[in-house]
N, C-alpha and C positions, 0 to 999 in steps of 0.2 A: 504493499500500499505506499509506495513512495509518491511524493509529489516531485514536482521540477526542482524543488529547492532542497528537498531530503532532510527536513528539520523536525520531523515529529518526535525523535528521540530527545529533542531538547525541552520537551513540554511534558513535565511529570503528571499532570492530570491525564493525558492520553494513555497512560498505563493502567487507568482504573477500569474496572470491568463493572457492568450494571446488568444484574440479573444474569451473570455468566456470559454476557456479551462484551466484546471490545467497546469502549466508549467511541461514539461518533458524534462530535460536536459540531452542530450546524447552526448555532445561535450566536454569531459572531457580530451581528449587528447590536445586540444586546451588551455584550462584553466579549472580549477576547481572553484566550488562554495566556498564562504568562510563562514564559520560557525559565529555565531553571536559574539562568544568571540574574534574572529579575528577583526570584525569590531569594537567591543567596544574597543579592544586595540588601534586601531588608534584613535578614539575619545579620548580615556584617555591620549594619548600621547600628542595630540594637546592641549587638554584642560589643562593638569597638568604639562607637560614637555616642549616639542616643541623648545628647544633651541640646540645649537650646541654641539659637542663633543669634548674631548681631548684637549680642549683649556682654558675653563673658569675655575677659580677656587672657582667659587660660588657654593651654595648648589645645584641649580637645574641642572647646567651644570655637576656636578659630579654625581648626581642621573641619568642623561640622559645618561652618559658614561657607568655607571654601567649596566643600562639596554640594552645598546647596545652590549656590551662585554659578558653579559649573554647569550644573543641571540646567539652569535658567539659560545659560549661554548654548546648550547642546539644543534645547527647545527653539532659541531664537534662530540658530543656524539652519534648522531643519525646515523652517518655514521663510527664511529670508528676512528675518526681522532683527532689530537692534535689541541688545540686552535689556534695555530699561523700558522697551514695549511689551515686555513679557510679564504679565501678573499671574502668579499662581493662585488658584481658587480650588475650591472642593469638587468642581466638575463643571462641564460645559453649562449646566442649569444654572449653577451660581454665577457663572461669567456673564451669562445674558442678563440675569437680575441685577448684577452690578451695574452694566450699562443702563438699564431700564431705572434703577434707582438713583442714578447720579446725573449722567449726561441728560438723560430724557427728561427727568422732572425740572431741570433747569432751562432746557433748550425749547421743550414742547410747550405750547401755550394753546388756550382756547381756540378752536377754529382750526388748528394745524391738522396735519393728516400723518398717519403711520400706516404704512403699507407692509402686508405681510402676504403670505400665498396659501391657498387652500390645503396644500400639502405639508404645512409645518408640523413638526413635532409639538406637542403641548408646551415644551420648554422654550419654543421660539414663537408661541402664539400668546399663551395666557399671560405673561408679563407685560406684553404690548397691549393687549385687551385692559388690563389693570392701569396701565398708564393713561390710556385713551379715556378710561373711566374717571380717574382723578384729576386729570388735567383738562377735561373739556374737550379734548380732541377728537378726531375721527379716526377709526380703524377701518381700513380699506382693504380687501381681499382680492387678490388676482386670481382667477379660477383657473381650473385645468381644462384641457381638451379631452374629448372621449377616449383617447388612447393613454391618457394618464400624463402626458407632457404638459408643461406649463403653457397657457395661453399668452405667449409673449406679446401678441398683436394687441392684447388689451393693456399692456403695459403702459404704453404712452398715453392711454385715454384715462387711466387712473392716476398716474404719478405726475404731479404738476408742481406750480409754484408754492402751494401750500404743505407739500410732502416734506417733513422733516427727517424722517426715519424710513429706510426700507430694509426690512429682516427677512431673509431667505436662506433656506437650506441649500447647500451644494449639492447634496443627495438626498432623496426621499427615503426615509427609514422604512417606509412601507412599501412602496412601488419600485424602489431602487432607481428612480428617474434621476438622470444627472442634468441639473439646470445650467444654462448658459450664463454663468454669473459674470464673465467678462462684459457681456452685453448689458446685463442687468445694471452693473456697477457703473458703466459709461452713460447709460440712459438715466440713472437716478442722480449722478452728479451734475449732469446736464440741467436737471431740473433744480439743483441746488440742495439735494438730500444727501443725507449720510447713509451709508451701508454697513449692515451687520451680516456677516455670513456664519451660519452655522456649518461648521465643518466636521461634526462628529461623526458622519458617515463618510467623509472623503478624505480626512487627514490620513487614516491607516491604509488608504487604498490609491491615492495619487499624489502626485508632487504637488505641492502648494508653494507659492512664492507671493507673499503679500504685497510686495513692492510692485511686482509685476501686474498683479491684480489691481493694485490701487484701491483695496477695500479700506474703510475706516475702522471696522472692529471685525475681528474673526474669533471663533471660539472652537474648542474640541476638548475631548475627555481623554485622560491618561489610560484609563481601562479598556478603552475600545483600541488602543495602540500597543497592546501586550505590557501595558505599565500596570501599577498597582490602582486599587479603587482609591478613592478619597483626594484625587487631585486632578484638576483641570486646568485649561489655559486660556486666558484673555489676552489676545493680541489688540493693541490699539495705537494709532498713531501717536506718537510723541506730543504732537502739539495738543491733542485732544485730551491726553491723559494729564497734561499740566494744567489745563483749565478745568478739569472734572474736580468735583469735591470728592472727599473720601467716601468709601462705601460703609466702612466701620471704623469706629474710633477705640483707641486703646493702646496697649503697649507695642512698641516696635516701630510704629508710625508717627511717633510723636518726635518733633525737634524741640520744643519748648512749650511748658504748660505754666501759665500764670493764673491768678484767681479770675482774671476777667476775660481771658482769650488763651488760645492755644495756636501754635503753629506746626506745620507737617513736615515729615522728611521728605526728601526728593524721591523721584522715581526709581525703582518700583515700590519701595517700602511703603510709601504713601498709601498704597491699596493693600496691604498685607498686615492689618492689625492683628495683635496677638500672636500666638505660636502658630505658624503656617504648617501645612501638611509636609514636614521635612522630609521624612523618610519616603513618602510616596512620590515627592518631586525627585529626590535622587534615584528612586527606582524608575521613574519614567525616562530620566536621563539615560539610565542603563538600559531601558528597553529600545529607545531610539538608536543608541549605539548598536545594539543587538541587529536591529532592522537593517541599519546601514551596512553592517558587515555581512549578513545573510542573505538579504532580499534587495531587489531593485524594482522600481514602480513599473517599468516597461514589461518585465517578465510577470510581475505579479498580475497586471492587467490581462494579459494574455491568459495566464492560469486560471484565474477567477472566471473570466468570460467563457472559458471552455467548460468550466463545471456548470455554469448557468445554461450554457447551450445544451448540454448533456441531460440536465434536469427538465429543462422546458421541452425537450424532444421526447424525453421519457414520459412526462406528464401528460403529453398530448395523446398518448396511446393508452391511456388509463381512462375508464368510463367516468362520465361525470365531472370531470375536472374542470374548473375555470382557471385561469391565470389572468393575473392582474397587472396592468402596466404595459409599456411598449416593449414586446418580447424581442423585436429586432435590435433594439438599442441594447437591451440586457445581454443578448447574446454576442454582443461586440464589446460591452463595456459596462459589465454588472457584477454585483456580488451578492444581491438580494433578489429573491423570487417569491412572490406571494400567490396563494392560490386557495381555493375552496373545493371540497368534494361535496356535491349535492347529496343530501341525506345524513351527512355526517357533520356533527358540530367539529368546529376546529380543536376544542379542547379535547375530545375523543380521538380525533387524529394524532394530537400531541401525545396524549396518554398512551394510546396503543404503540406508537413508535419508541416511546420510552421502555416498553417491555422489551424491546429490542437493543437497548442501549444508545437509541438516537436521541439526541438533545435538539428540538425544534421549538420555535415560538408560536403560540397560538393566542388570539384575542384581537383587540381593536388597535394595538401597537401604538398607544399614545398618540394616535391621530384622529380623534372622533371628527374634526370637521370634514376631513377628507373621507372617511368612510360614509359619513352622512351624505355628502356630496355625491358619491357614486352609489349610493344606496346599496352598499356592498356588505355591511355587518362585519362580524370578526372573520379573521383569515388565519391561514397557515403560513408562517413565514420561514423561509430557509434562507440563511446568510452564511457566507463561505469567507475562507481566508486562506493565508499561505499554506498552512499545514493539512488543509483538507484535499482528499484525493478523489479521483476518478472512481475508484473501487467503492468509496463511502457513498457516492451518489448512485452508483448501480445498486448497492445494499439498500438504500433509502427507497428507490423505485421498486425494488422487489417487496420490500415490507408494505409499501403503500398498494401494491396491485394485489397482495395476499389480503390486506385488510378489505378492499372493496370486494373480494371474492366472498370473504367471510360474511360481509353485510348482505351479499346477494344470497348466501346459504340461509342466514337468519331470516331475511325477507320471505324466501320461499318457504321455510318452516312454518313462519307467522301465517302465511297465505294459506297453507295446507290446514293448519290447525284451526283457522277462521271458517274454512269452509267445512271442516268436519263439524264443528260446533253448531254450524248454521242448518246442518242436515236434521 
């Protein structure tokens, strides 16, 4: 079960067996598995460092601070940013809320507009909904086309001089759609709006250069990038960060406190009050280093697309399956496939697969506006990454096909029983 990267042995969780079956992990859009080097980095941190940063002048504290700031530099280099433009948070969700609670509440006034899309994850929808409610601004939503792609032709109709923020996902966590964010950013800037990119589903799968994109804000999570949980990244242009008020107040971000007023540290400490996720940030740096050593984005794109193609082709041969999203795009550049099987609740599909050691996601995928727009309800979601294999996809397809046959047998039995009782 080799991948083109041959890295499965690096991931300790893949050695587990579920119900006697090898683990097949296909829920990477929710979180990725962690390589042993990342696990080891957490053990090393708590065994040999484990103290606070930016405070102590003793050796271990200075060593820990250096490791933490080195991790920030690794993250900055990974997306083409400057060191002081990287803010560590507890996740992509907090990163978006930071922007909504600081920049937005100062910059957005009654009558202004915030623009999102129908396909946003709740983390990039609800905060802007709340900003609109509290500021008296208007939330506008860009719809999608019948095939699941974003209706870019509606963009210029909706985005205008009153638009202050455009918040859009790079890749949909439900449909796997890749949005043309370069065009979106250019159109938004032409209208005078700022742009926030939710890169939670793209940063682990394609090269991002924030300077080339010219986005104002960009967020992603560490745990989807083979890093630890509890750490996320906010990138923002330096000139914006310098003008924004702090998100939280307390130790670490203070320059001077007087009885009547306080002043703040410079970037990036201004936005990292209290004790930050030190171990997790260092672990994220290790994960990115592992990624750069073992993987490359061009080969990863080809590998994941080939898995999506085989899955889509296989699902098309199974009775009563409906696949959502632009399948042609997913077979060329995708890592997510969502579908339903008529007559089976997605939770039942996921539970059945779990009996065979297969981990897939089932539900509304934190995308209620999108599921309501498409009138599609809950779905089954399969999401791949570098350590997944063609054999695993074949195994999943075999299990799904067997499930549909089992369902047909049960239906036939119930029909016979019904007919017998009616006699």
